MILUM-48048 format. One record per residue: residue in three letters; x, y, z of N, C-alpha, C, CB in turn. Coordinates in steps of 0.1 Angstrom, whole numbers. Glycine has a CB too. Layout:
% MILUM-48048
- kolvo n.px n.py n.pz ca.px ca.py ca.pz c.px c.py c.pz cb.px cb.py cb.pz
- ALA X Y Z X Y Z X Y Z X Y Z $
...
***
This chain:
% MILUM-48048
- kolvo n.px n.py n.pz ca.px ca.py ca.pz c.px c.py c.pz cb.px cb.py cb.pz
- MET -2127 742 1115 -2124 757 1115 -2110 759 1110 -2127 763 1129 $
- LEU -2109 768 1101 -2096 771 1095 -2086 776 1105 -2097 780 1083 $
- ALA -2091 785 1114 -2083 792 1124 -2075 782 1133 -2091 801 1132 $
- VAL -2081 771 1135 -2075 762 1145 -2069 749 1138 -2085 757 1155 $
- ARG -2069 749 1125 -2063 738 1118 -2048 739 1116 -2069 736 1104 $
- VAL -2041 738 1128 -2027 739 1128 -2021 725 1129 -2022 748 1139 $
- SER -2014 720 1120 -2008 707 1120 -1993 708 1122 -2011 700 1107 $
- LEU -1987 696 1124 -1973 695 1126 -1966 701 1114 -1969 681 1128 $
- SER -1972 700 1102 -1965 705 1090 -1963 720 1091 -1973 702 1078 $
- LEU -1972 727 1099 -1971 742 1101 -1958 745 1109 -1983 748 1107 $
- VAL -1955 736 1118 -1943 738 1126 -1931 738 1117 -1941 727 1137 $
- ALA -1931 729 1107 -1920 729 1097 -1920 742 1089 -1921 717 1088 $
- VAL -1932 747 1086 -1933 759 1078 -1927 771 1086 -1947 762 1074 $
- ALA -1930 771 1099 -1926 782 1108 -1911 782 1109 -1932 781 1122 $
- LEU -1904 771 1108 -1890 770 1108 -1883 771 1095 -1886 757 1115 $
- ALA -1891 772 1084 -1886 772 1071 -1875 782 1068 -1897 774 1061 $
- GLY -1877 794 1075 -1867 805 1072 -1853 801 1077 -1871 817 1079 $
- CYS -1852 792 1087 -1839 788 1093 -1834 776 1086 -1841 786 1108 $
- ALA -1842 765 1084 -1837 753 1080 -1842 748 1066 -1839 742 1090 $
- GLY -1852 755 1061 -1858 751 1048 -1869 740 1051 -1848 745 1039 $
- MET -1878 739 1042 -1889 729 1044 -1884 715 1040 -1901 733 1036 $
- SER -1888 706 1048 -1885 692 1045 -1894 687 1033 -1886 683 1057 $
- GLU -1890 676 1027 -1898 671 1017 -1912 667 1022 -1891 658 1010 $
- GLN -1912 661 1034 -1925 658 1040 -1934 670 1042 -1923 650 1053 $
- ALA -1928 681 1047 -1936 693 1049 -1941 698 1036 -1927 704 1056 $
- CYS -1933 698 1025 -1937 703 1012 -1949 694 1007 -1926 703 1002 $
- LEU -1948 681 1009 -1958 672 1004 -1972 672 1012 -1953 658 1004 $
- THR -1971 675 1025 -1982 673 1034 -1989 686 1038 -1979 665 1045 $
- SER -1982 698 1036 -1987 710 1041 -2001 714 1035 -1977 722 1039 $
- ASP -2010 718 1043 -2022 724 1038 -2020 738 1035 -2034 723 1049 $
- TRP -2018 741 1022 -2013 754 1017 -2023 765 1020 -2010 754 1003 $
- ARG -2036 762 1021 -2046 772 1025 -2043 776 1040 -2060 766 1023 $
- THR -2040 766 1048 -2038 769 1062 -2025 777 1063 -2037 756 1070 $
- VAL -2015 773 1056 -2002 780 1056 -2004 795 1052 -1992 773 1046 $
- GLY -2012 797 1042 -2014 811 1038 -2022 818 1048 -2022 811 1025 $
- PHE -2032 812 1055 -2039 818 1065 -2030 822 1077 -2050 808 1070 $
- GLU -2021 813 1081 -2012 816 1092 -2003 828 1088 -2004 803 1095 $
- ASP -1998 828 1076 -1989 839 1072 -1997 852 1072 -1983 836 1058 $
- GLY -2010 851 1067 -2018 863 1067 -2021 869 1081 -2031 860 1060 $
- THR -2024 860 1090 -2027 865 1104 -2015 870 1111 -2033 853 1112 $
- LEU -2003 866 1106 -1990 871 1111 -1986 884 1104 -1980 861 1111 $
- GLY -1993 888 1094 -1989 900 1087 -1978 899 1077 -1986 911 1096 $
- ARG -1976 886 1073 -1965 884 1063 -1971 886 1049 -1960 869 1064 $
- ASN -1962 891 1041 -1966 894 1027 -1969 881 1019 -1955 902 1020 $
- ALA -1978 882 1010 -1981 870 1002 -1969 865 994 -1993 873 993 $
- ALA -1960 874 992 -1948 870 985 -1940 859 992 -1939 882 982 $
- THR -1943 857 1005 -1936 847 1013 -1937 833 1006 -1942 846 1027 $
- VAL -1948 831 999 -1950 818 992 -1938 815 982 -1963 818 984 $
- GLY -1932 826 978 -1920 824 969 -1909 817 976 -1915 838 964 $
- ASN -1907 819 989 -1897 812 997 -1901 797 997 -1896 817 1011 $
- TYR -1914 794 1000 -1918 780 1000 -1916 773 986 -1933 779 1004 $
- ARG -1919 781 976 -1917 775 963 -1903 772 960 -1922 786 952 $
- GLN -1894 780 964 -1879 778 962 -1875 766 970 -1871 790 966 $
- GLN -1879 765 983 -1875 754 992 -1881 741 987 -1879 757 1006 $
- CYS -1894 741 983 -1900 729 979 -1895 724 965 -1915 730 979 $
- ALA -1890 733 957 -1885 730 944 -1874 720 945 -1881 742 936 $
- GLU -1866 721 956 -1855 712 959 -1860 698 960 -1847 716 971 $
- HIS -1873 696 964 -1878 683 965 -1888 679 954 -1886 682 979 $
- GLY -1888 687 944 -1896 684 932 -1911 687 935 -1894 670 928 $
- VAL -1914 696 944 -1928 698 949 -1931 713 947 -1931 694 963 $
- ALA -1943 716 942 -1947 730 941 -1959 733 950 -1951 733 926 $
- PRO -1958 744 958 -1970 748 966 -1982 750 958 -1966 760 975 $
- ASP -1994 748 964 -2006 751 958 -2009 766 960 -2018 743 964 $
- LEU -2005 774 949 -2006 788 950 -2020 794 952 -2000 795 938 $
- ASP -2029 788 945 -2043 793 947 -2048 791 961 -2052 786 937 $
- ALA -2045 779 967 -2050 776 980 -2042 785 990 -2047 761 984 $
- TYR -2029 787 988 -2022 796 997 -2028 810 997 -2007 797 993 $
- LEU -2030 816 985 -2035 830 984 -2049 831 990 -2035 834 969 $
- ALA -2057 821 988 -2071 821 994 -2070 822 1009 -2079 809 990 $
- GLY -2061 813 1015 -2059 813 1029 -2053 826 1034 -2051 802 1034 $
- HIS -2044 831 1026 -2037 844 1030 -2047 856 1030 -2025 847 1020 $
- THR -2055 856 1020 -2065 867 1020 -2074 867 1032 -2074 866 1007 $
- TYR -2078 855 1036 -2087 854 1048 -2079 858 1061 -2092 839 1049 $
- GLY -2066 853 1062 -2058 856 1073 -2056 871 1075 -2045 849 1073 $
- VAL -2054 878 1063 -2051 892 1063 -2063 900 1069 -2048 897 1049 $
- GLN -2075 895 1066 -2087 902 1071 -2087 902 1086 -2100 895 1065 $
- ILE -2082 892 1092 -2081 891 1107 -2070 900 1112 -2079 876 1111 $
- TYR -2058 899 1105 -2047 907 1109 -2049 922 1109 -2035 903 1100 $
- CYS -2057 926 1099 -2058 940 1096 -2069 947 1104 -2061 942 1081 $
- ARG -2074 941 1114 -2084 948 1123 -2076 960 1130 -2090 938 1133 $
- ALA -2083 971 1131 -2077 983 1137 -2072 980 1151 -2086 995 1138 $
- THR -2080 972 1159 -2075 969 1173 -2063 961 1173 -2086 962 1180 $
- HIS -2061 953 1163 -2049 945 1162 -2037 953 1157 -2051 933 1152 $
- GLY -2040 964 1149 -2029 973 1145 -2022 979 1156 -2035 983 1136 $
- PHE -2029 983 1167 -2023 989 1179 -2014 978 1185 -2034 993 1189 $
- ASP -2018 966 1186 -2010 956 1193 -1997 953 1185 -2018 943 1194 $
- VAL -1999 953 1171 -1987 950 1163 -1977 962 1164 -1991 949 1148 $
- GLY -1982 974 1164 -1973 985 1166 -1966 985 1179 -1981 998 1165 $
- ARG -1973 982 1190 -1967 982 1203 -1957 971 1205 -1978 981 1214 $
- SER -1959 960 1198 -1949 949 1199 -1936 953 1192 -1955 937 1192 $
- GLY -1936 963 1184 -1924 967 1177 -1922 960 1164 -1912 964 1185 $
- ALA -1932 952 1160 -1931 945 1147 -1933 954 1135 -1942 934 1146 $
- ALA -1927 951 1124 -1928 960 1112 -1941 956 1105 -1916 958 1103 $
- TYR -1947 967 1099 -1959 964 1091 -1955 963 1076 -1969 976 1092 $
- GLN -1959 952 1070 -1954 949 1057 -1963 953 1045 -1951 934 1056 $
- GLY -1973 962 1049 -1981 967 1038 -1991 957 1032 -1973 972 1027 $
- VAL -1996 947 1041 -2004 936 1035 -2019 940 1035 -2002 924 1043 $
- CYS -2023 950 1042 -2037 953 1044 -2044 959 1031 -2040 963 1055 $
- PRO -2056 954 1028 -2063 960 1016 -2067 974 1019 -2075 951 1013 $
- SER -2069 981 1008 -2072 996 1009 -2083 999 1018 -2074 1002 996 $
- ASP -2093 991 1019 -2105 994 1027 -2102 992 1042 -2117 986 1023 $
- LEU -2091 986 1046 -2088 984 1060 -2075 991 1064 -2087 969 1062 $
- GLU -2067 995 1054 -2054 999 1057 -2053 1012 1065 -2046 1001 1045 $
- ALA -2062 1022 1062 -2061 1035 1069 -2063 1033 1084 -2072 1044 1063 $
- ASP -2074 1026 1088 -2076 1025 1102 -2065 1016 1109 -2090 1018 1104 $
- PHE -2061 1006 1102 -2050 997 1107 -2038 1005 1109 -2048 985 1098 $
- VAL -2033 1013 1099 -2021 1020 1100 -2022 1031 1111 -2018 1027 1087 $
- ALA -2033 1038 1112 -2035 1048 1123 -2033 1041 1137 -2049 1054 1122 $
- ALA -2039 1030 1139 -2038 1023 1151 -2024 1018 1153 -2048 1011 1152 $
- TYR -2018 1013 1142 -2004 1008 1143 -1995 1019 1147 -2000 1002 1129 $
- ASN -1996 1030 1141 -1987 1042 1144 -1989 1046 1159 -1990 1053 1135 $
- THR -2001 1045 1164 -2003 1049 1178 -1996 1039 1187 -2018 1049 1181 $
- GLY -1997 1026 1184 -1991 1016 1192 -1975 1016 1190 -1995 1002 1188 $
- ARG -1971 1019 1178 -1957 1020 1175 -1950 1031 1183 -1954 1022 1160 $
- HIS -1957 1043 1184 -1952 1054 1192 -1950 1050 1207 -1960 1066 1190 $
- LEU -1960 1043 1212 -1959 1038 1226 -1947 1029 1227 -1972 1031 1230 $
- TYR -1945 1020 1218 -1934 1011 1218 -1921 1019 1218 -1934 1001 1206 $
- GLU -1920 1029 1210 -1908 1037 1209 -1905 1044 1222 -1908 1047 1197 $
- LEU -1915 1050 1228 -1914 1057 1241 -1909 1047 1252 -1927 1064 1245 $
- GLU -1916 1036 1252 -1912 1026 1262 -1898 1021 1260 -1922 1014 1262 $
- SER -1894 1018 1248 -1881 1014 1244 -1870 1024 1248 -1880 1010 1230 $
- ALA -1873 1036 1246 -1863 1047 1249 -1861 1047 1264 -1868 1061 1244 $
- LEU -1872 1046 1272 -1870 1046 1286 -1863 1034 1291 -1884 1047 1293 $
- GLN -1866 1022 1285 -1859 1010 1289 -1844 1011 1286 -1865 998 1282 $
- ARG -1841 1017 1274 -1827 1019 1270 -1819 1027 1280 -1826 1025 1256 $
- VAL -1825 1038 1284 -1818 1047 1294 -1817 1040 1307 -1826 1061 1295 $
- THR -1827 1034 1312 -1827 1027 1325 -1817 1016 1324 -1841 1021 1328 $
- GLY -1816 1009 1313 -1806 998 1312 -1792 1003 1312 -1809 990 1299 $
- GLN -1789 1014 1306 -1776 1020 1305 -1772 1025 1319 -1775 1032 1296 $
- ILE -1781 1031 1327 -1778 1035 1340 -1774 1023 1349 -1791 1042 1347 $
- ALA -1782 1012 1348 -1779 1000 1355 -1765 994 1351 -1790 989 1353 $
- SER -1762 994 1338 -1750 989 1333 -1738 998 1339 -1749 990 1318 $
- ASN -1740 1011 1339 -1729 1019 1345 -1727 1017 1360 -1733 1034 1343 $
- HIS -1738 1014 1367 -1737 1011 1381 -1729 998 1383 -1751 1011 1388 $
- ARG -1732 989 1375 -1724 976 1376 -1710 978 1373 -1730 966 1366 $
- ALA -1707 987 1363 -1693 990 1360 -1686 996 1372 -1692 998 1347 $
- GLN -1693 1005 1379 -1687 1012 1390 -1685 1002 1402 -1697 1023 1395 $
- ASP -1694 993 1403 -1692 983 1414 -1680 975 1411 -1705 973 1414 $
- ASN -1677 971 1398 -1665 964 1394 -1653 972 1397 -1666 960 1380 $
- ILE -1654 985 1394 -1642 994 1397 -1639 994 1412 -1645 1008 1392 $
- LYS -1649 995 1420 -1647 995 1435 -1640 982 1439 -1661 996 1442 $
- LYS -1645 971 1434 -1639 958 1437 -1624 958 1433 -1646 946 1431 $
- GLU -1621 963 1421 -1607 963 1417 -1599 972 1425 -1606 966 1402 $
- LEU -1604 983 1429 -1597 993 1437 -1594 987 1451 -1605 1006 1439 $
- THR -1603 979 1456 -1601 972 1469 -1590 962 1467 -1614 965 1473 $
- THR -1589 955 1456 -1579 946 1454 -1565 953 1452 -1582 937 1441 $
- ILE -1565 964 1446 -1553 972 1444 -1548 977 1457 -1555 984 1434 $
- ALA -1557 982 1466 -1553 987 1479 -1547 976 1487 -1566 992 1486 $
- ALA -1552 964 1486 -1546 953 1494 -1532 950 1489 -1555 940 1493 $
- ALA -1531 950 1475 -1518 947 1469 -1508 958 1473 -1519 946 1454 $
- MET -1512 970 1474 -1503 981 1477 -1496 980 1490 -1510 995 1477 $
- ILE -1503 974 1500 -1497 973 1513 -1491 959 1516 -1508 975 1524 $
- SER -1492 951 1506 -1486 937 1507 -1471 938 1506 -1491 928 1496 $
- ASN -1464 930 1515 -1449 930 1514 -1444 923 1502 -1444 923 1527 $
- ASP -1453 915 1495 -1449 908 1483 -1449 917 1471 -1458 896 1481 $
- THR -1454 929 1472 -1455 938 1460 -1443 946 1458 -1468 947 1462 $
- THR -1437 945 1447 -1425 953 1444 -1427 967 1441 -1417 946 1432 $
- ALA -1417 975 1442 -1418 990 1439 -1423 992 1425 -1405 997 1441 $
- GLU -1418 984 1415 -1423 985 1402 -1438 982 1400 -1415 976 1392 $
- GLN -1442 972 1407 -1456 968 1407 -1465 979 1413 -1458 955 1414 $
- ARG -1460 985 1424 -1467 996 1430 -1469 1008 1421 -1460 1001 1443 $
- ILE -1459 1011 1413 -1460 1022 1403 -1472 1019 1393 -1447 1024 1396 $
- THR -1472 1006 1389 -1482 1001 1379 -1496 1002 1386 -1480 987 1375 $
- LEU -1497 998 1399 -1510 999 1406 -1515 1013 1408 -1508 991 1419 $
- VAL -1505 1022 1411 -1509 1036 1412 -1515 1041 1399 -1497 1045 1417 $
- ALA -1509 1038 1388 -1514 1043 1375 -1527 1037 1372 -1504 1039 1364 $
- ARG -1529 1024 1376 -1542 1017 1373 -1553 1024 1382 -1541 1002 1376 $
- SER -1549 1027 1395 -1559 1033 1404 -1564 1047 1398 -1553 1035 1417 $
- ALA -1554 1054 1393 -1558 1067 1387 -1567 1065 1375 -1545 1075 1383 $
- GLU -1564 1055 1367 -1572 1053 1355 -1586 1049 1359 -1566 1041 1347 $
- LEU -1587 1040 1369 -1600 1036 1374 -1608 1047 1380 -1599 1024 1384 $
- GLY -1601 1056 1388 -1608 1067 1394 -1613 1076 1384 -1598 1075 1403 $
- GLN -1606 1079 1373 -1611 1087 1362 -1623 1081 1356 -1600 1089 1352 $
- ARG -1622 1068 1353 -1634 1061 1347 -1646 1062 1356 -1630 1047 1343 $
- TYR -1644 1060 1369 -1655 1061 1378 -1662 1074 1378 -1650 1058 1393 $
- GLY -1654 1085 1377 -1659 1098 1376 -1667 1100 1363 -1648 1109 1377 $
- GLU -1662 1095 1352 -1669 1096 1339 -1682 1089 1340 -1660 1090 1328 $
- LEU -1683 1078 1346 -1695 1070 1347 -1705 1078 1356 -1693 1056 1353 $
- THR -1700 1084 1367 -1709 1092 1375 -1715 1104 1367 -1701 1098 1387 $
- ALA -1707 1111 1360 -1712 1122 1352 -1722 1117 1341 -1700 1130 1345 $
- GLU -1719 1106 1335 -1728 1100 1325 -1741 1096 1331 -1721 1088 1318 $
- ASN -1741 1090 1343 -1753 1087 1349 -1762 1099 1354 -1751 1078 1361 $
- GLU -1755 1109 1357 -1762 1122 1361 -1770 1127 1349 -1753 1133 1366 $
- ALA -1764 1127 1337 -1770 1131 1325 -1781 1121 1321 -1760 1132 1313 $
- LEU -1779 1108 1323 -1789 1098 1320 -1801 1099 1329 -1783 1084 1321 $
- GLU -1799 1102 1342 -1810 1104 1351 -1819 1115 1347 -1805 1106 1365 $
- ARG -1813 1126 1342 -1821 1137 1337 -1829 1133 1324 -1812 1149 1333 $
- GLU -1822 1125 1316 -1829 1120 1304 -1840 1111 1307 -1819 1113 1294 $
- ARG -1838 1102 1317 -1848 1093 1322 -1860 1100 1327 -1843 1083 1332 $
- ALA -1858 1111 1334 -1870 1119 1339 -1878 1124 1328 -1865 1130 1348 $
- VAL -1871 1129 1317 -1878 1134 1305 -1886 1123 1298 -1868 1141 1295 $
- ARG -1879 1111 1297 -1885 1100 1290 -1898 1095 1298 -1875 1088 1289 $
- GLU -1897 1095 1311 -1908 1090 1319 -1920 1100 1318 -1904 1089 1334 $
- LEU -1917 1113 1317 -1927 1123 1316 -1934 1121 1302 -1921 1137 1317 $
- GLU -1926 1120 1292 -1932 1118 1278 -1941 1105 1278 -1920 1117 1268 $
- LEU -1936 1095 1284 -1943 1082 1283 -1956 1083 1291 -1935 1071 1289 $
- ASN -1956 1089 1303 -1968 1091 1311 -1978 1100 1304 -1964 1096 1325 $
- ASP -1973 1111 1298 -1982 1120 1291 -1989 1112 1280 -1974 1132 1286 $
- TYR -1981 1104 1272 -1987 1097 1261 -1997 1087 1266 -1976 1091 1253 $
- ARG -1994 1080 1276 -2003 1070 1282 -2017 1077 1286 -1997 1063 1294 $
- GLN -2015 1088 1292 -2027 1096 1296 -2036 1100 1284 -2024 1108 1305 $
- THR -2029 1104 1273 -2036 1107 1261 -2043 1095 1255 -2026 1112 1250 $
- LEU -2036 1083 1256 -2043 1071 1251 -2055 1068 1259 -2033 1060 1251 $
- ALA -2054 1069 1273 -2065 1066 1282 -2077 1075 1279 -2060 1067 1296 $
- ALA -2074 1087 1276 -2085 1097 1273 -2091 1094 1260 -2080 1111 1274 $
- SER -2084 1087 1251 -2089 1085 1238 -2098 1072 1237 -2078 1083 1228 $
- PHE -2097 1064 1247 -2105 1051 1247 -2115 1050 1258 -2095 1039 1248 $
***
């Protein structure tokens, strides 16, 4: 079965973008299988050009006909509408590989999944920023505690106390800025959650 004919040479192919194909990989790769794998991953058939360039360094040329035959078969699997939704939701880019008779349904499903991905990502971004701001405030509290201890220490000079007072004021201002920022982010998060939940309900009603 072509779908499961994955050899060690394919591992080399998968790493080709980083390190280039070795001479052994160029010589032993099943180019039909390589094309099939690229097709099922939604890679453009022009990807074979990268292999051609890499293998040329070893005096080897990919079997273009075998690659394209495998790629065509792989694309048929990739371009299923149900898979389009999964591709979109993963955040992966669509490289326009689907044939005209499959593309409309695939793209429609892809766009549906992509919108879900964008809504989820927006919510994650806001939530992540809120958490980051809270961590920053925790660090400010720790530094203020350290400053307070230094202020009452007999070893602290008057000049150092002046510096510590200025630093305390700076930290206090930053703490207030983070509080205001998080208040705005919490409002944004509520909106993002509502948008995401509404869209999920729309999807549930559609299936």
